[in-house]
C-alpha positions as CSV (number, residue, x, y, z in Angstrom):
1,M,20.8,-20.3,-49.9
2,S,19.6,-23.3,-47.8
3,D,15.9,-23.5,-47.2
4,L,14.6,-24.1,-43.7
5,T,12.3,-27.0,-42.9
6,P,9.1,-26.5,-40.8
7,E,10.9,-28.3,-37.9
8,E,13.8,-25.9,-38.2
9,L,11.5,-22.9,-38.3
10,R,10.1,-24.1,-34.9
11,R,13.6,-24.9,-33.5
12,Y,15.0,-21.4,-34.3
13,A,11.9,-19.4,-33.6
14,R,13.7,-17.2,-31.0
15,H,16.2,-16.3,-33.7
16,L,13.6,-15.6,-36.3
17,A,11.9,-13.2,-33.9
18,I,14.9,-10.9,-33.9
19,P,14.4,-8.2,-36.6
20,E,18.1,-7.8,-37.3
21,F,18.6,-11.6,-37.6
22,G,15.4,-13.1,-39.0
23,I,15.0,-15.9,-41.5
24,E,17.9,-14.6,-43.7
25,G,20.3,-14.8,-40.8
26,Q,19.2,-18.3,-40.1
27,R,19.6,-19.4,-43.7
28,K,23.1,-18.0,-43.7
29,L,24.0,-20.0,-40.6
30,K,22.6,-23.2,-42.1
31,A,24.6,-22.7,-45.3
32,A,27.9,-22.1,-43.4
33,R,30.6,-24.5,-42.6
34,V,32.8,-23.7,-39.5
35,L,36.1,-25.4,-38.5
36,C,36.9,-25.5,-34.8
37,I,40.6,-26.4,-34.1
38,G,40.6,-28.0,-30.7
39,A,37.7,-29.7,-28.9
40,G,38.8,-28.7,-25.4
41,G,38.0,-25.9,-23.0
42,L,37.3,-23.4,-25.7
43,G,36.1,-25.9,-28.3
44,S,33.4,-27.2,-26.0
45,P,31.2,-24.0,-25.7
46,I,32.2,-23.0,-29.3
47,T,30.8,-26.1,-30.9
48,M,27.8,-26.6,-28.5
49,Y,26.5,-23.1,-29.1
50,L,27.1,-23.2,-32.9
51,A,25.4,-26.5,-33.1
52,A,22.4,-25.1,-31.1
53,A,22.4,-21.9,-33.2
54,G,21.9,-23.9,-36.4
55,V,25.3,-23.8,-38.2
56,G,24.9,-26.3,-41.0
57,G,28.4,-27.8,-41.0
58,L,30.9,-28.1,-38.2
59,G,34.4,-29.5,-38.5
60,L,36.4,-30.5,-35.5
61,V,40.1,-31.1,-35.2
62,D,41.5,-32.9,-32.1
63,P,43.6,-36.1,-31.8
64,D,43.2,-36.6,-28.0
65,V,41.2,-38.8,-25.8
66,V,39.1,-37.6,-22.8
67,E,41.0,-37.5,-19.5
68,V,39.7,-36.8,-16.0
69,T,41.6,-33.5,-15.9
70,N,39.5,-32.3,-18.9
71,L,36.2,-32.5,-17.0
72,Q,36.8,-29.4,-14.9
73,R,36.2,-27.2,-17.9
74,Q,35.5,-29.2,-21.1
75,I,31.7,-29.4,-20.9
76,L,31.4,-31.4,-24.1
77,F,32.4,-34.5,-22.0
78,G,31.3,-36.3,-18.9
79,Q,32.4,-39.2,-16.7
80,K,31.0,-41.8,-19.2
81,D,33.4,-40.4,-21.9
82,L,36.7,-41.1,-20.0
83,G,39.1,-42.9,-22.3
84,K,37.1,-42.2,-25.5
85,K,38.4,-40.3,-28.4
86,K,37.3,-36.8,-27.9
87,L,35.8,-36.4,-31.4
88,D,33.7,-39.6,-31.0
89,A,32.2,-38.2,-27.8
90,A,31.9,-34.7,-29.2
91,R,30.0,-35.9,-32.3
92,E,27.5,-37.8,-30.2
93,H,26.9,-34.9,-27.9
94,L,26.6,-32.3,-30.7
95,L,24.2,-34.4,-32.8
96,D,22.1,-34.8,-29.6
97,I,22.0,-31.0,-29.4
98,N,21.0,-30.6,-33.0
99,P,20.4,-33.6,-35.3
100,H,20.3,-31.3,-38.4
101,L,24.1,-30.7,-37.9
102,D,26.6,-32.1,-40.3
103,V,29.7,-33.0,-38.2
104,Q,33.0,-33.7,-39.9
105,V,35.8,-34.8,-37.6
106,F,39.6,-34.8,-38.1
107,A,41.2,-37.0,-35.3
108,E,44.7,-35.8,-36.1
109,R,47.1,-33.1,-35.2
110,F,46.6,-29.8,-37.1
111,T,50.0,-29.6,-38.9
112,A,51.7,-27.9,-41.8
113,A,51.1,-31.1,-43.8
114,N,47.3,-31.2,-43.5
115,A,46.2,-27.7,-42.6
116,M,45.4,-26.5,-46.1
117,R,43.4,-29.6,-46.8
118,I,41.4,-29.4,-43.6
119,V,40.6,-25.7,-43.8
120,A,39.7,-25.6,-47.6
121,D,36.0,-26.5,-47.4
122,H,35.2,-24.3,-44.4
123,D,34.0,-20.7,-44.4
124,V,35.2,-19.6,-40.9
125,I,38.1,-20.9,-38.7
126,I,37.9,-20.8,-35.0
127,D,41.1,-21.2,-33.0
128,G,40.4,-23.1,-29.8
129,T,44.0,-24.2,-29.2
130,D,46.4,-23.5,-26.4
131,N,49.8,-23.5,-28.1
132,F,51.7,-21.0,-30.3
133,P,52.7,-23.3,-33.2
134,T,49.0,-24.0,-34.0
135,R,48.0,-20.4,-33.6
136,Y,50.5,-19.2,-36.1
137,L,49.7,-22.1,-38.5
138,S,45.9,-21.5,-38.3
139,N,46.5,-17.8,-38.8
140,D,48.7,-18.3,-41.9
141,V,46.4,-20.7,-43.6
142,A,43.4,-18.5,-42.9
143,V,45.2,-15.6,-44.6
144,W,46.2,-17.6,-47.6
145,L,42.7,-19.1,-48.1
146,R,40.9,-15.8,-47.2
147,K,39.0,-17.2,-44.3
148,P,38.1,-15.2,-41.1
149,N,40.0,-16.5,-38.1
150,V,38.2,-16.2,-34.8
151,Y,40.9,-16.1,-32.1
152,G,40.6,-16.9,-28.4
153,S,43.1,-17.5,-25.6
154,I,42.8,-18.2,-21.9
155,L,45.1,-18.5,-18.9
156,R,44.2,-18.6,-15.2
157,F,41.6,-15.8,-14.9
158,D,42.3,-13.8,-18.1
159,G,41.1,-14.3,-21.7
160,Q,41.3,-12.6,-25.1
161,V,39.1,-12.6,-28.2
162,S,39.6,-11.1,-31.7
163,V,38.7,-11.7,-35.4
164,F,41.7,-11.8,-37.8
165,A,40.8,-11.3,-41.4
166,P,43.1,-9.3,-43.7
167,H,40.8,-9.9,-46.7
168,L,38.2,-7.9,-44.8
169,G,40.7,-5.1,-44.0
170,A,41.6,-6.3,-40.5
171,P,45.0,-7.4,-39.2
172,C,46.1,-11.0,-38.8
173,Y,47.5,-12.7,-35.7
174,R,51.1,-12.1,-36.9
175,C,50.4,-8.3,-37.1
176,M,49.6,-8.5,-33.4
177,C,52.3,-11.0,-32.4
178,P,55.1,-10.9,-35.0
179,Q,57.3,-13.2,-32.9
180,P,56.3,-15.9,-30.4
181,P,57.4,-15.4,-26.8
182,P,60.6,-17.4,-25.7
183,P,59.8,-21.0,-24.9
184,G,58.7,-21.3,-21.3
185,L,57.9,-17.6,-20.8
186,V,54.1,-18.1,-21.2
187,P,52.9,-21.2,-19.4
188,S,50.4,-23.5,-21.0
189,C,47.0,-24.1,-19.3
190,A,48.3,-27.4,-18.0
191,E,51.3,-25.6,-16.3
192,G,49.6,-22.3,-15.4
193,G,46.1,-23.5,-14.8
194,V,42.8,-22.1,-15.9
195,L,39.6,-21.3,-13.9
196,G,37.0,-23.8,-15.2
197,V,34.3,-21.3,-16.2
198,L,36.7,-19.0,-18.1
199,P,36.7,-21.0,-21.3
200,G,32.9,-21.0,-21.2
201,L,33.0,-17.2,-21.3
202,I,35.7,-16.8,-24.0
203,G,34.4,-19.7,-26.1
204,T,30.9,-18.4,-26.1
205,M,32.2,-15.0,-27.3
206,Q,34.1,-16.8,-30.1
207,A,30.9,-18.5,-31.1
208,L,29.1,-15.2,-31.1
209,E,31.8,-13.5,-33.2
210,A,31.6,-16.4,-35.7
211,I,27.8,-15.9,-35.9
212,K,28.2,-12.2,-36.5
213,V,30.8,-12.8,-39.3
214,I,28.6,-15.4,-41.0
215,T,25.3,-13.5,-40.8
216,G,26.7,-10.0,-41.3
217,I,25.0,-8.6,-38.2
218,G,26.6,-6.2,-35.7
219,L,30.2,-5.3,-35.5
220,P,32.7,-8.2,-35.2
221,L,36.0,-7.7,-33.4
222,L,37.8,-6.9,-36.7
223,G,40.9,-4.8,-35.8
224,K,40.1,-5.1,-32.1
225,L,41.3,-7.3,-29.2
226,L,38.9,-7.8,-26.3
227,H,40.7,-8.6,-23.1
228,V,38.8,-9.9,-20.1
229,D,40.0,-9.9,-16.5
230,T,37.5,-12.0,-14.7
231,L,38.8,-11.4,-11.2
232,S,37.9,-7.7,-11.5
233,M,35.3,-8.3,-14.2
234,R,37.0,-5.7,-16.4
235,F,36.5,-5.8,-20.2
236,R,39.0,-3.7,-22.3
237,T,38.9,-3.4,-26.1
238,L,42.3,-2.6,-27.7
239,A,42.7,-1.3,-31.3
240,L,44.9,-3.4,-33.6
241,R,46.5,-2.3,-36.8
242,R,47.6,-4.1,-39.9
243,D,51.4,-4.3,-40.2
244,P,52.3,-3.3,-43.8
245,D,55.5,-5.4,-43.4
246,C,53.7,-8.4,-41.9
247,P,55.5,-11.5,-43.4
248,V,52.1,-13.2,-44.2
249,C,49.5,-10.5,-44.9
250,G,51.8,-7.5,-45.7
251,S,52.3,-5.9,-49.1
252,K,55.4,-8.2,-49.8
253,P,54.7,-11.4,-47.9
254,A,57.8,-13.4,-47.1
255,I,55.9,-16.5,-46.0
256,T,53.5,-18.0,-48.6
257,Q,53.3,-21.6,-47.6
258,P,53.4,-23.6,-44.3
259,I,56.7,-23.6,-42.4
260,D,58.2,-25.4,-39.5
261,Y,56.0,-23.8,-36.8
262,E,57.5,-25.7,-33.9
263,G,60.9,-24.6,-35.0
264,F,59.7,-21.0,-35.4
265,C,58.3,-21.1,-31.8
266,G,61.6,-22.5,-30.5
267,I,60.1,-25.9,-29.6
268,S,62.6,-28.8,-30.0
269,K,61.4,-32.1,-31.4
270,G,63.9,-33.9,-29.2
271,P,62.6,-36.5,-26.6
272,A,63.7,-34.4,-23.7
273,D,62.9,-30.9,-25.0
274,A,66.5,-30.4,-25.9
275,S,68.7,-33.0,-27.4
276,D,71.8,-32.2,-25.4
277,V,70.0,-32.3,-22.0
278,P,71.1,-35.4,-19.9
279,T,67.9,-37.3,-19.1
280,M,66.7,-40.1,-17.0
281,T,63.3,-41.8,-16.7
282,V,61.2,-42.0,-13.6
283,H,62.0,-45.7,-13.4
284,E,65.7,-44.9,-13.3
285,L,65.1,-42.4,-10.6
286,K,63.2,-45.0,-8.6
287,Q,66.1,-47.4,-9.0
288,L,68.5,-44.8,-7.7
289,R,66.3,-44.0,-4.7
290,D,65.8,-47.7,-3.9
291,A,69.5,-48.3,-4.1
292,G,70.3,-45.4,-1.8
293,D,72.6,-43.7,-4.4
294,D,73.5,-40.2,-3.4
295,H,71.6,-37.5,-5.3
296,Y,69.9,-34.2,-4.8
297,L,66.3,-34.1,-6.1
298,L,65.3,-30.6,-7.2
299,D,61.6,-29.6,-7.9
300,V,61.3,-26.5,-10.1
301,R,57.5,-26.2,-9.9
302,E,55.6,-23.5,-8.1
303,P,54.7,-23.8,-4.4
304,H,51.0,-24.3,-5.1
305,E,51.9,-27.2,-7.4
306,Q,54.0,-28.9,-4.7
307,A,51.0,-28.5,-2.3
308,I,49.1,-30.9,-4.6
309,C,51.7,-33.6,-4.8
310,R,55.4,-34.0,-4.2
311,I,58.1,-36.7,-4.3
312,E,59.4,-37.3,-0.8
313,G,62.7,-35.6,-0.2
314,A,62.6,-33.2,-3.2
315,R,63.7,-29.6,-2.5
316,L,61.6,-26.8,-4.1
317,I,63.2,-24.0,-6.0
318,P,60.8,-22.6,-8.6
319,L,62.3,-22.2,-12.1
320,G,61.9,-18.4,-12.0
321,E,64.1,-18.2,-8.8
322,L,66.7,-20.8,-9.8
323,E,69.4,-18.5,-11.0
324,Q,69.2,-16.3,-7.9
325,R,69.2,-19.3,-5.5
326,A,71.7,-21.4,-7.3
327,A,74.1,-21.1,-4.4
328,E,71.7,-23.3,-2.4
329,L,72.5,-26.2,-4.6
330,P,75.2,-28.7,-3.6
331,E,78.4,-28.7,-5.7
332,G,79.7,-32.1,-6.7
333,R,76.6,-34.1,-6.1
334,R,74.3,-35.4,-8.8
335,I,71.3,-33.1,-9.2
336,L,68.1,-34.6,-10.6
337,V,65.6,-32.0,-11.7
338,H,61.8,-32.6,-12.1
339,C,58.8,-30.4,-12.8
340,K,55.2,-31.3,-13.8
341,S,55.9,-33.0,-17.1
342,G,59.5,-32.4,-18.1
343,G,59.6,-29.0,-19.9
344,R,60.6,-26.6,-17.2
345,S,63.0,-29.1,-15.7
346,A,64.8,-29.5,-19.1
347,R,65.2,-25.7,-19.2
348,A,66.5,-25.7,-15.6
349,V,69.1,-28.4,-16.4
350,T,70.3,-26.3,-19.4
351,R,70.6,-23.2,-17.2
352,L,72.4,-25.0,-14.4
353,R,74.9,-26.4,-16.8
354,E,75.6,-22.9,-18.1
355,L,76.1,-21.8,-14.4
356,G,78.8,-24.5,-14.0
357,F,76.9,-27.5,-12.6
358,E,78.1,-30.5,-14.5
359,N,76.3,-33.5,-13.0
360,V,72.7,-32.4,-13.7
361,W,69.9,-34.6,-15.1
362,N,66.4,-34.0,-16.3
363,V,63.7,-36.4,-15.1
364,S,61.6,-36.9,-18.2
365,G,57.8,-36.8,-17.8
366,G,58.1,-35.1,-14.4
367,I,55.9,-35.8,-11.5
368,I,53.0,-36.8,-13.8
369,A,55.1,-39.7,-15.1
370,W,56.0,-40.6,-11.5
371,A,52.4,-40.7,-10.5
372,R,51.3,-42.7,-13.5
373,E,54.2,-45.2,-13.6
374,I,55.6,-45.4,-10.1
375,D,53.1,-44.2,-7.5
376,P,49.5,-44.5,-8.8
377,A,48.2,-43.4,-5.4
378,M,49.7,-39.9,-6.0
379,S,47.3,-37.1,-7.0
380,E,47.6,-35.7,-10.5
381,Y,46.7,-32.2,-11.7
């Protein structure tokens, strides 16, 4: 067990004063190594509070750089960090919070090829991601390596927290969600939005659950899912059960090593989200518009998105209304479809072709690519 220095005894004095926690709890924290997958909205409060609390080792996985849209919720970063690698900025901030911390960074995507290696030397995994392939991958690796997996998710005003740990008698993530939702059904935070303070609330709860698991105090959310509705400030705790037929933690597991998680979640690796979707770039769209070529520009975003920015002349039909309003679309004209970044519009093109529209094209990169490459004065979101 790690000994505490006189300076550490002063630093953690408020912990040591708690009878249920005390010096033994602090020693357990110092001896622990925690891996946080994602250094974004959830990863910011998770890592900052664990650093301040005295966790000895902290691993961070994130390949991204700091962008201005991060600053609304990712409190690890500030204006001075724009353009920096997230993990470089995160390490600097976390060591400023606690110089006793051992920070190990993995500036790479968390994939089936590297997950086992990255997780192996850590005691607890914390899922701070926003996509289903990584959630399933982190769950499976945690099951195989017998590591507690502290789960959190956020969208708009709602959040969830749980602790998955079959080796402690609790279910795993696959017990709760055997199959991912169809692609596009659940929007990402980038598409659906998230209130800036929500990841602070959920991420702090994840950090708390990790501390409880490490120190053995209290009752972690093992076999329980905490759901938070911040608009009504309602907290509900739902019971979860292990699935004896779970393909990963069940009595006869069918999955015993990493798989193609993007394929499992129905995510195509093609450049336009589906290899058979006709696609054009924003530069090609600009050339068509400048040349006056006849086309119908369809925007399949939501009205609140179009209120932020729009391409002049685009007609708005949200993706969820497309099938019911298909009769509004012109027959025989070329239809060019865009959304925020190209995913929803690719699905719209596929559906319109199924409905009999033949000359339909996806604008890859969507209005974000248009703003960055064609019209820099346009607002981004």
